Backbone as CSV, one residue per row, in Angstrom:
resi,resn,N_x,N_y,N_z,CA_x,CA_y,CA_z,C_x,C_y,C_z
1,MET,26.684,-27.886,68.188,26.964,-26.271,67.662,27.503,-26.088,66.413
2,LYS,28.316,-26.977,65.889,29.176,-26.937,64.520,27.722,-27.044,63.670
3,TYR,26.789,-28.242,63.789,25.446,-28.234,63.145,24.597,-27.005,63.154
4,ILE,24.504,-25.921,63.949,23.871,-25.171,64.081,24.316,-23.930,63.149
5,ASN,25.764,-23.673,63.590,26.193,-22.691,62.873,26.454,-22.995,61.213
6,SER,26.247,-24.315,60.997,26.456,-24.784,59.247,25.031,-24.344,58.898
7,LYS,23.858,-24.733,59.679,22.516,-24.270,59.034,22.197,-22.801,59.104
8,LYS,22.935,-22.286,59.869,22.638,-20.521,59.775,23.265,-20.038,58.705
9,LYS,24.825,-20.674,58.731,25.461,-20.326,57.017,24.707,-20.940,55.870
10,LEU,24.125,-22.014,56.005,23.331,-22.140,54.639,22.244,-21.444,54.449
11,ILE,21.383,-21.332,55.734,20.252,-20.271,55.640,20.628,-18.799,54.489
12,LEU,21.733,-18.280,55.271,22.266,-16.868,55.024,22.545,-16.922,53.532
13,LEU,23.168,-18.242,53.113,23.578,-18.080,51.767,22.350,-18.346,50.903
14,ILE,21.745,-19.248,51.136,19.832,-19.203,50.367,19.475,-17.737,50.137
15,VAL,19.718,-17.068,51.196,18.558,-15.785,51.431,19.451,-14.747,50.289
16,LEU,21.124,-14.817,50.523,21.919,-14.093,49.550,21.678,-14.413,48.121
17,ALA,21.235,-15.888,47.882,21.264,-16.493,46.378,20.038,-15.744,46.029
18,ILE,18.935,-15.926,46.779,17.718,-15.228,46.527,17.386,-13.611,45.926
19,VAL,18.371,-12.959,46.935,18.333,-11.483,46.831,19.072,-11.307,45.300
20,LEU,20.499,-11.976,45.115,21.005,-11.790,44.085,20.241,-12.116,42.650
21,ILE,19.333,-13.367,42.641,18.570,-13.555,41.946,17.259,-12.463,41.330
22,ALA,16.775,-12.031,42.558,16.085,-10.985,42.129,16.446,-9.710,41.770
23,ALA,17.945,-9.259,42.270,18.566,-8.248,41.912,18.475,-8.137,40.085
24,ALA,19.263,-9.555,39.867,19.459,-9.945,38.243,18.229,-9.668,37.566
25,GLY,17.157,-10.168,38.217,15.956,-9.971,37.435,15.246,-8.789,37.350
26,PHE,15.400,-8.152,38.324,15.086,-6.612,37.980,15.844,-5.928,37.087
27,VAL,17.138,-6.101,37.058,18.179,-5.230,36.264,17.560,-6.001,34.670
28,TYR,17.345,-7.088,34.409,16.842,-7.709,33.334,15.671,-6.956,32.800
29,TYR,14.727,-6.794,33.625,13.311,-6.286,33.309,13.554,-4.854,32.893
30,VAL,14.072,-3.937,33.918,14.159,-2.759,33.300,15.319,-2.275,32.157
31,SER,16.106,-3.460,31.770,17.184,-3.038,30.812,16.510,-3.182,29.245
32,ASP,15.009,-3.862,29.602,14.470,-4.221,28.156,13.182,-3.171,28.195
33,TYR,13.496,-2.219,27.539,12.624,-1.132,27.361,12.250,-0.774,26.057
34,TYR,11.197,0.031,25.614,10.698,0.544,24.457,11.622,2.292,24.159
35,ARG,12.377,2.163,23.280,13.249,3.124,22.647,12.622,4.121,21.897
36,ALA,12.821,5.321,21.931,12.527,6.186,21.123,12.778,6.122,19.636
37,ASP,11.956,6.293,18.493,12.453,6.264,17.275,13.097,7.378,16.506
38,SER,13.642,7.181,15.454,14.486,8.058,14.857,13.751,9.602,14.469
39,ALA,12.403,9.495,14.561,11.369,10.774,14.517,11.260,11.534,15.558
40,ALA,11.233,10.788,16.893,11.135,11.096,17.826,12.729,12.058,18.362
41,LEU,13.464,11.253,18.032,14.955,11.957,18.298,15.343,12.977,17.563
42,ALA,15.022,13.061,16.557,15.247,14.403,15.486,14.372,15.480,16.131
43,ALA,13.328,15.184,16.776,12.372,16.372,17.407,12.933,16.950,18.540
44,LEU,14.152,16.642,18.971,14.875,16.929,20.010,15.311,18.223,20.004
45,LYS,15.485,18.672,18.873,16.307,20.125,18.660,15.669,21.203,18.547
46,SER,15.993,22.205,19.411,15.300,23.635,18.805,14.966,23.964,17.622
47,THR,14.218,24.597,17.308,13.343,24.992,16.140,13.196,26.590,16.224
48,ASP,12.699,27.337,15.110,12.327,28.891,15.619,10.942,29.093,16.345
49,SER,10.266,27.767,16.616,9.033,28.088,17.509,9.621,28.103,19.044
50,TYR,10.484,27.063,19.106,10.589,26.357,20.420,12.251,26.271,20.666
51,THR,12.526,25.989,22.008,14.143,25.833,22.640,13.759,24.462,23.123
52,VAL,14.814,23.609,23.132,14.722,22.384,23.742,15.784,21.843,24.610
53,VAL,15.763,21.773,25.829,16.626,21.578,26.870,16.343,20.174,27.339
54,ASN,17.737,19.175,26.882,17.408,17.741,27.320,18.380,17.436,28.411
55,ASP,18.161,17.696,29.493,19.010,16.963,30.683,18.742,15.650,31.334
56,ASP,19.554,15.376,32.511,19.265,14.073,32.992,17.895,13.868,33.873
57,ASP,16.852,14.940,34.001,15.877,14.455,34.663,14.707,14.900,33.956
58,SER,14.713,15.652,32.691,13.525,16.126,31.822,14.160,16.541,30.616
59,ILE,12.868,16.799,29.779,13.310,17.193,28.157,12.125,18.446,28.151
60,ILE,12.792,19.626,28.386,11.822,20.787,28.412,11.878,21.456,27.244
61,PHE,10.811,21.647,26.381,10.184,22.454,25.392,9.552,23.627,25.751
62,THR,10.453,24.806,25.548,9.869,26.199,25.812,9.243,26.959,24.535
63,PRO,8.391,27.357,24.351,8.156,28.387,23.182,8.603,29.339,23.023
64,LYS,8.905,30.019,22.023,9.390,31.193,21.792,8.526,32.486,21.639
65,ASN,7.472,31.976,21.254,6.334,32.935,20.891,5.079,32.689,21.313
66,ASN,4.323,33.671,21.664,2.899,33.531,22.520,3.025,32.311,23.623
67,LYS,4.040,32.857,24.349,3.894,31.732,25.586,2.989,31.907,26.544
68,SER,2.338,30.626,26.626,1.103,30.611,27.606,1.925,30.757,29.103
69,THR,0.977,31.200,30.229,1.429,30.857,31.824,1.021,29.312,32.066
70,THR,0.364,28.575,31.380,-0.119,27.431,31.521,0.929,26.300,30.968
71,GLY,1.930,25.316,31.868,2.817,24.365,31.649,1.968,22.987,31.586
72,ILE,2.560,22.025,30.783,2.250,20.862,30.498,3.451,19.821,31.068
73,ILE,2.914,18.903,32.257,4.207,18.011,32.544,3.767,16.559,32.185
74,ILE,4.804,15.805,31.195,4.295,14.432,30.636,5.205,13.423,31.495
75,TYR,4.090,12.350,32.011,4.900,10.951,32.539,4.788,10.268,31.396
76,PRO,5.947,9.582,31.114,6.106,8.534,30.165,5.342,7.292,30.717
77,GLY,5.304,6.210,29.679,4.509,5.250,29.624,5.647,4.299,30.448
78,GLY,5.118,2.943,30.812,6.190,2.319,31.485,6.961,1.526,30.631
79,LYS,8.327,1.556,31.307,9.277,1.353,30.286,9.626,1.737,28.597
80,VAL,9.028,2.636,28.640,9.295,3.512,27.449,9.987,5.029,27.915
81,GLN,11.050,5.076,26.936,12.095,5.914,26.860,11.356,7.227,26.669
82,ALA,11.745,8.479,27.566,11.016,9.717,27.894,11.072,10.379,26.394
83,GLU,11.990,10.264,25.594,12.383,10.899,24.428,10.999,10.464,23.557
84,SER,10.626,9.352,23.816,9.450,8.779,22.814,8.316,9.823,22.555
85,TYR,8.117,10.724,23.633,7.142,11.805,23.494,7.373,13.093,22.912
86,SER,8.606,12.976,22.290,9.001,14.530,21.977,8.135,15.251,21.011
87,ILE,7.962,14.459,20.167,6.867,15.103,19.006,5.579,15.503,19.613
88,LEU,5.052,14.625,20.473,3.942,15.432,21.169,4.251,16.459,21.842
89,ALA,5.229,16.459,22.697,5.475,17.602,23.475,6.036,18.797,22.332
90,SER,6.436,18.673,21.715,7.088,19.729,20.335,5.508,20.543,19.558
91,LYS,4.440,19.494,19.571,3.265,20.255,18.811,2.671,21.247,20.155
92,LEU,2.734,20.566,21.255,2.068,21.579,22.303,2.793,22.895,22.719
93,ALA,4.343,22.500,22.400,5.138,23.813,22.512,4.907,24.789,21.208
94,GLU,4.818,24.005,19.910,4.198,24.968,19.028,3.226,25.651,19.288
95,SER,2.075,25.304,20.042,0.946,26.366,20.533,1.052,27.340,21.529
96,GLY,2.450,27.075,22.024,2.395,28.370,23.077,2.971,27.698,24.514
97,TYR,2.639,26.439,24.749,2.837,25.640,25.998,3.870,24.997,26.456
98,THR,4.747,25.645,27.243,5.682,24.558,27.872,5.503,23.611,28.430
99,THR,6.122,22.649,27.696,5.950,21.120,27.881,7.160,20.110,28.445
100,ILE,7.120,19.696,29.320,8.186,18.950,30.088,8.024,17.485,30.457
101,ILE,8.516,16.508,29.695,8.786,15.123,29.886,9.455,14.884,30.619
102,VAL,9.119,14.270,31.823,9.809,13.783,32.820,10.608,12.589,32.886
103,LYS,11.774,12.333,32.879,12.632,11.089,32.937,12.315,10.538,33.942
104,MET,12.086,9.006,34.015,12.029,8.342,35.266,13.046,7.252,35.573
105,PRO,13.373,7.035,36.749,14.258,5.988,37.097,13.741,4.743,36.594
106,PHE,14.674,4.039,36.003,14.452,2.874,35.241,13.216,2.897,34.306
107,ASN,12.737,4.126,33.765,11.861,4.302,32.691,10.308,3.880,33.309
108,LEU,10.321,4.025,34.747,9.081,3.466,35.371,8.895,4.739,36.130
109,ALA,7.459,5.462,36.038,6.655,6.265,36.889,6.582,6.088,38.255
110,PHE,6.470,4.607,38.359,6.398,4.405,39.810,7.628,4.581,40.859
111,PHE,8.727,4.775,40.397,10.183,5.317,41.248,9.828,6.670,41.167
112,GLY,8.999,7.525,40.643,8.957,9.214,40.269,7.749,9.737,40.422
113,THR,7.012,9.423,40.900,5.494,9.875,41.104,5.506,11.360,41.419
114,ASP,6.436,11.509,42.477,6.744,13.011,42.837,7.559,13.901,42.351
115,LYS,7.771,13.439,41.039,9.032,14.200,40.157,8.397,15.549,39.641
116,ALA,6.889,15.510,39.811,6.440,16.873,39.008,6.549,18.018,39.860
117,GLY,6.762,17.915,41.394,6.937,18.543,41.914,8.510,19.370,41.913
118,ASP,9.308,18.600,41.592,10.629,19.258,41.324,10.552,20.303,39.930
119,VAL,9.532,19.873,39.023,9.578,20.395,37.816,8.608,21.824,38.438
120,ILE,7.900,22.007,39.171,7.025,22.892,39.342,7.697,24.206,39.945
121,ALA,8.999,23.285,40.986,9.586,24.259,41.797,10.614,25.143,41.162
122,LYS,10.950,24.431,39.737,12.011,25.099,38.776,11.441,25.968,37.906
123,HIS,10.267,26.153,38.092,9.462,26.864,36.902,8.602,27.726,37.442
124,PRO,8.700,28.855,38.285,8.131,29.774,38.824,7.353,30.768,38.026
125,GLU,7.590,30.857,36.522,7.275,31.599,35.653,5.761,31.070,35.158
126,ILE,5.433,29.700,35.612,4.555,29.191,34.973,3.364,29.092,36.231
127,LYS,2.419,29.704,35.965,1.051,29.814,36.779,0.247,28.796,37.268
128,THR,0.125,28.194,35.909,-0.907,27.051,35.836,-0.426,25.918,35.548
129,TRP,-0.637,24.603,36.016,-0.170,23.492,35.733,-1.178,22.297,35.310
130,VAL,-0.348,21.652,34.312,-1.327,20.303,33.665,-0.600,19.444,33.694
131,ILE,-0.929,18.081,34.335,0.033,16.957,34.337,-0.505,15.840,33.411
132,GLY,0.051,15.004,33.004,-0.435,13.969,31.912,0.474,12.870,31.931
133,GLY,-0.203,11.768,31.597,0.825,10.690,31.505,0.302,9.678,30.503
134,HIS,1.198,8.686,29.837,0.607,7.579,28.900,0.614,6.218,29.579
135,SER,-0.543,5.592,29.765,-0.744,4.326,30.331,-0.026,4.543,31.735
136,LEU,0.908,3.570,32.106,1.309,3.682,33.585,1.602,5.054,34.216
137,GLY,2.207,5.651,33.135,2.561,7.057,33.501,1.447,7.937,33.931
138,GLY,0.385,7.852,33.027,-0.921,8.456,33.670,-1.637,8.311,35.247
139,VAL,-1.572,6.753,35.477,-1.680,6.248,36.627,-0.995,7.230,37.505
140,PHE,0.298,7.402,37.489,1.190,7.693,38.557,1.072,9.902,38.504
141,ALA,0.592,9.937,37.498,0.343,11.328,37.141,-0.689,11.769,37.981
142,SER,-1.948,10.902,37.707,-3.158,11.224,38.301,-2.712,10.967,40.013
143,ASP,-1.988,9.979,40.221,-1.525,10.068,41.893,-1.163,11.408,42.370
144,TYR,-0.241,12.013,41.691,0.454,13.105,41.989,-0.841,14.288,41.995
145,ALA,-1.244,14.587,41.060,-2.445,15.419,40.865,-3.513,15.405,42.228
146,VAL,-4.061,13.976,42.398,-4.946,13.982,43.621,-4.294,14.230,44.985
147,ASN,-2.766,14.228,45.167,-2.043,14.756,46.556,-1.675,15.684,46.319
148,ASN,-2.080,16.501,45.422,-1.312,17.819,45.148,-2.177,18.672,44.482
149,GLN,-3.561,18.648,44.981,-4.616,19.292,43.990,-4.584,21.048,44.124
150,ASP,-3.800,21.517,44.981,-3.688,22.978,44.985,-2.452,23.390,43.855
151,LYS,-2.055,22.559,43.451,-0.474,22.813,42.375,-1.160,22.378,41.130
152,ILE,-1.961,21.672,40.763,-2.793,20.972,39.614,-4.145,21.361,39.155
153,ARG,-4.188,22.019,37.919,-5.357,22.189,37.602,-6.332,21.595,36.467
154,GLY,-5.306,20.391,35.962,-5.868,19.738,35.145,-4.996,18.194,34.882
155,VAL,-5.583,17.286,34.602,-5.122,15.592,34.175,-5.515,15.347,32.775
156,ILE,-4.292,14.944,32.146,-4.675,14.264,30.833,-4.040,13.081,30.889
157,TYR,-5.203,12.304,30.550,-5.228,10.531,30.862,-4.759,10.218,29.226
158,LEU,-3.636,9.734,29.043,-3.511,8.934,27.622,-3.434,7.497,27.857
159,ALA,-4.500,7.100,27.512,-4.818,5.725,27.484,-4.568,4.851,28.702
160,SER,-5.020,5.661,29.485,-4.950,5.587,30.985,-6.160,5.345,31.987
161,TYR,-6.062,5.598,33.309,-7.129,5.763,34.278,-6.812,5.657,35.537
162,PRO,-7.313,6.061,36.433,-6.711,6.421,38.047,-6.854,5.162,38.414
163,SER,-5.729,4.898,39.026,-6.086,3.776,40.020,-6.259,3.974,41.600
164,ALA,-6.133,5.388,42.270,-6.576,5.946,43.570,-7.956,6.560,42.934
165,ASP,-9.064,6.682,43.578,-9.954,7.557,43.428,-9.651,8.982,43.291
166,ALA,-10.044,9.456,42.201,-9.982,10.873,41.890,-11.523,11.375,41.850
167,SER,-12.596,10.925,41.965,-14.068,11.299,41.907,-14.173,12.521,42.212
168,ASN,-13.718,13.150,43.583,-13.787,14.049,44.202,-12.825,15.242,43.918
169,ALA,-12.133,15.010,42.894,-10.898,16.193,42.930,-11.232,17.216,42.217
170,THR,-10.534,18.255,42.873,-11.077,19.651,41.939,-10.457,20.215,40.668
171,PHE,-9.765,19.018,40.098,-8.992,19.479,38.916,-10.131,18.932,37.716
172,LYS,-10.267,19.351,36.547,-10.772,18.617,35.468,-9.590,17.847,34.355
173,ALA,-10.439,17.036,33.845,-9.503,15.990,33.208,-10.176,15.576,31.935
174,ILE,-9.138,14.940,31.387,-9.351,14.800,29.644,-8.583,13.435,29.461
175,SER,-9.762,12.347,29.228,-9.095,10.876,28.906,-9.183,10.457,27.105
176,ILE,-8.029,10.266,27.076,-7.842,9.890,25.307,-7.354,8.647,24.951
177,ARG,-8.091,7.946,24.407,-7.651,6.538,23.945,-7.963,5.933,22.689
178,GLY,-7.089,5.304,21.987,-7.491,4.561,20.611,-8.688,3.447,20.889
179,SER,-9.444,3.605,19.908,-10.577,2.716,19.853,-9.843,1.106,19.669
180,LEU,-8.737,0.992,19.252,-7.877,-0.269,18.886,-7.308,-0.404,19.967
181,ASP,-7.217,0.277,20.713,-6.274,0.096,22.005,-6.283,-1.400,22.814
182,ASN,-5.462,-2.096,22.672,-5.907,-3.481,23.379,-4.933,-3.712,24.505
183,LEU,-4.769,-2.702,25.206,-3.343,-2.752,26.640,-4.628,-1.765,27.537
184,THR,-4.931,-0.324,27.119,-6.001,0.085,28.061,-7.579,-0.311,27.431
185,THR,-8.033,-1.215,27.585,-9.312,-1.751,26.897,-10.421,-0.759,27.157
186,ALA,-11.447,-0.860,26.402,-12.638,-0.441,26.682,-13.228,-0.648,28.009
187,GLN,-13.014,-2.114,28.357,-13.601,-2.756,29.433,-12.885,-2.336,30.746
188,ASP,-11.359,-2.079,30.643,-10.679,-1.341,31.596,-11.103,0.100,32.147
189,MET,-11.248,0.710,30.703,-12.161,2.060,30.818,-13.164,2.096,32.007
190,GLU,-14.278,1.066,31.238,-15.444,1.134,32.171,-15.373,0.751,33.523
191,ASN,-14.459,0.052,33.881,-14.361,-0.754,35.204,-13.777,0.407,36.095
192,ASN,-12.858,1.363,35.539,-12.260,2.280,36.449,-12.992,4.002,36.129
193,LYS,-14.038,3.865,35.520,-14.872,5.106,35.088,-15.211,6.273,36.351
194,ASN,-15.637,5.141,37.331,-16.122,5.687,38.540,-14.866,6.408,39.371
195,LYS,-13.691,6.249,38.960,-12.639,6.877,39.591,-12.135,8.219,39.095
196,PHE,-12.362,8.547,38.038,-12.047,9.656,37.175,-12.987,10.623,37.930
197,PRO,-11.853,12.064,37.754,-12.594,13.191,38.382,-14.150,13.513,37.597
198,ALA,-14.986,14.038,38.348,-16.383,14.295,38.284,-16.263,15.011,36.696
199,ASN,-15.455,15.879,36.515,-15.409,16.706,35.569,-14.242,16.203,34.412
200,THR,-14.616,15.095,33.653,-13.730,14.420,32.820,-14.329,14.622,31.300
201,THR,-13.902,14.792,30.257,-14.135,14.444,28.866,-13.426,13.248,28.355
202,PHE,-14.526,12.448,27.770,-13.640,11.237,27.651,-13.648,11.191,26.016
203,ILE,-12.636,11.062,25.248,-12.648,11.217,23.592,-12.106,9.870,23.281
204,THR,-12.580,9.358,22.253,-11.947,7.864,21.544,-11.492,8.221,20.343
205,ILE,-10.385,7.949,19.873,-9.669,8.262,18.581,-9.945,6.930,17.790
206,ASN,-11.201,7.258,16.868,-11.299,5.995,16.153,-9.969,5.530,15.141
207,GLY,-9.627,4.083,15.175,-8.761,3.472,14.558,-7.197,3.882,15.325
208,GLY,-7.407,4.413,16.322,-6.290,4.608,17.339,-5.606,3.256,18.375
209,ASN,-4.525,3.171,18.462,-4.300,1.988,19.444,-3.370,2.447,20.627
210,HIS,-2.688,1.779,21.181,-1.944,2.100,22.389,-0.595,2.989,22.261
211,ALA,0.458,2.319,21.396,1.261,3.067,21.109,1.716,3.794,20.347
212,ASN,0.634,4.470,19.864,0.397,5.572,19.054,0.665,6.878,19.671
213,HIS,0.528,6.817,20.796,0.698,7.957,21.559,1.868,8.562,21.802
214,GLY,2.793,7.579,21.385,4.320,8.032,21.565,5.121,7.458,20.018
215,ASN,6.329,7.590,20.120,7.117,7.410,18.991,8.141,5.986,19.491
216,TYR,7.622,4.961,19.659,8.516,4.025,20.058,8.302,2.491,19.264
217,GLY,7.452,2.604,18.412,7.389,1.528,17.477,6.111,0.585,17.880
218,ALA,6.112,-0.537,17.749,4.723,-1.404,18.243,4.847,-1.776,19.469
219,GLN,3.835,-2.026,20.165,3.934,-2.536,21.453,3.449,-3.820,21.665
220,GLU,4.043,-4.720,22.198,3.812,-5.962,22.448,2.184,-6.369,23.243
221,GLY,1.302,-6.852,22.399,0.152,-7.135,22.878,-0.974,-6.149,22.323
222,ASP,-0.399,-4.960,21.567,-1.693,-3.949,21.283,-1.886,-4.332,19.866
223,ASN,-3.163,-3.844,19.408,-3.614,-3.812,18.084,-3.076,-2.882,17.325
224,ASN,-3.172,-3.448,16.077,-2.540,-2.904,14.807,-3.575,-1.564,14.584
225,SER,-3.325,-0.308,14.475,-3.966,0.897,14.403,-4.222,0.961,12.829
226,THR,-5.438,1.369,12.695,-6.055,1.621,10.980,-5.717,3.302,10.623
227,ILE,-5.088,4.164,11.576,-4.751,5.317,11.311,-3.500,5.288,11.427
228,THR,-2.569,6.557,10.736,-1.507,6.604,10.771,-0.940,7.305,12.558
229,ARG,0.231,6.876,12.906,0.749,7.636,14.310,0.687,9.230,14.116
230,GLU,0.988,9.585,13.230,0.935,11.197,13.024,-0.580,11.518,13.045
231,GLN,-1.484,10.913,12.598,-3.210,11.299,12.767,-3.503,11.126,14.131
232,GLN,-3.474,10.062,14.767,-3.822,9.923,16.012,-3.102,10.853,16.543
233,GLN,-1.575,11.317,16.728,-0.902,12.297,17.672,-1.614,13.663,17.373
234,ASN,-1.887,13.817,16.186,-2.495,15.395,15.923,-3.963,15.364,16.589
235,GLU,-4.530,14.309,16.452,-6.220,14.341,17.102,-5.868,14.175,18.532
236,THR,-4.668,14.033,19.189,-4.693,13.912,20.562,-4.255,15.275,20.816
237,VAL,-3.137,16.034,20.092,-3.093,17.387,20.336,-4.214,18.486,20.471
238,ASN,-4.971,18.387,19.272,-6.185,19.134,19.343,-6.867,18.840,20.460
239,ALA,-7.506,17.531,20.673,-8.228,17.609,22.133,-7.394,17.821,23.316
240,ILE,-6.191,17.995,23.262,-5.422,18.571,24.614,-5.790,20.107,24.556
241,LEU,-5.394,20.751,23.458,-5.420,22.350,23.213,-6.902,22.742,23.354
242,GLU,-7.855,22.079,23.336,-9.526,22.573,23.408,-9.477,22.195,24.806
243,PHE,-9.008,21.243,25.395,-8.956,20.923,26.883,-8.372,22.515,27.285
244,LEU,-7.373,22.591,27.258,-6.398,23.846,27.756,-7.073,25.102,28.027
245,LYS,-8.072,25.438,26.692,-8.578,26.577,26.573,-9.604,26.608,27.537
246,ASN,-10.249,25.522,28.155,-11.391,25.335,29.011,-11.298,25.131,30.252
247,LEU,-10.008,25.213,30.892,-9.557,25.026,31.940,-10.000,26.171,33.078
C-alpha cells in the first residue's frame, strides 16, 4: 500500500512539474514580443484631425471632420504591441474613418478573436464595419468576419490570408502584401488563394516586406525592404481608402 501511495505521489509531482514548466515556457514566450517604436508612440496623441483614446482594451482614433459612418477594426500581428499600428490608424482617421486597434491578451489575436463584437457594440454610431489584421491578426480577423457576416462589410488582409474557408463569404476583401515579405510568402498566398472571398482585390507593394505594415522595427526571418516604412504604409493606406470607396 505504501508503494502504491508513493507511486501516486511521484506521478502527481511529475504532472505538477510538467504543468509548471509549460506555464513558465508560456510566460517566457508571450513576454518576448515586438514593441512599438518611438514614432508609433508619438502618434498616440490627439491632433486637429482626430482624437485618440488609449485604454486597456483598444486604441480609438476618432476623426473630428468629415466623419464617415464606416469604421475600421484592426487586429495586431502575433506578438506585436497594438500601439505599433498607430500611424496606420492615424492616417485612416485623417481620411474620416473611425479606426480602432484592438489590444489582444498576451498580444495574440488567438485569445481575442471575438473582441470585434465588443467594439461594434460600443459604437452604435458606426453603421458599416470593416475589419482587418496584420499577419496572424488577419487570420483571426477573417475568422470573426466569416462567423459574423451580418456585421462585417469588408476585410483587410495585411500580409495575411484566411485559415478557414471564406470563399463563399458575402463581404468584400482586399489583400495587401510586400513583394519581399519572407514571412507571408508568395507561395503561402498561392497555397491559400482559394480560401479568400470571391470578391477580393490582391495588391503587392513592390519592395515592401512584412514588418513595414507596422512600426515595431525589423522582424526575425523577414527580408529587408527596398522602400521605406513610410512609403509602404502610404501605399497601404491609399489601397485601403480606394477599397472603402467601393464597398
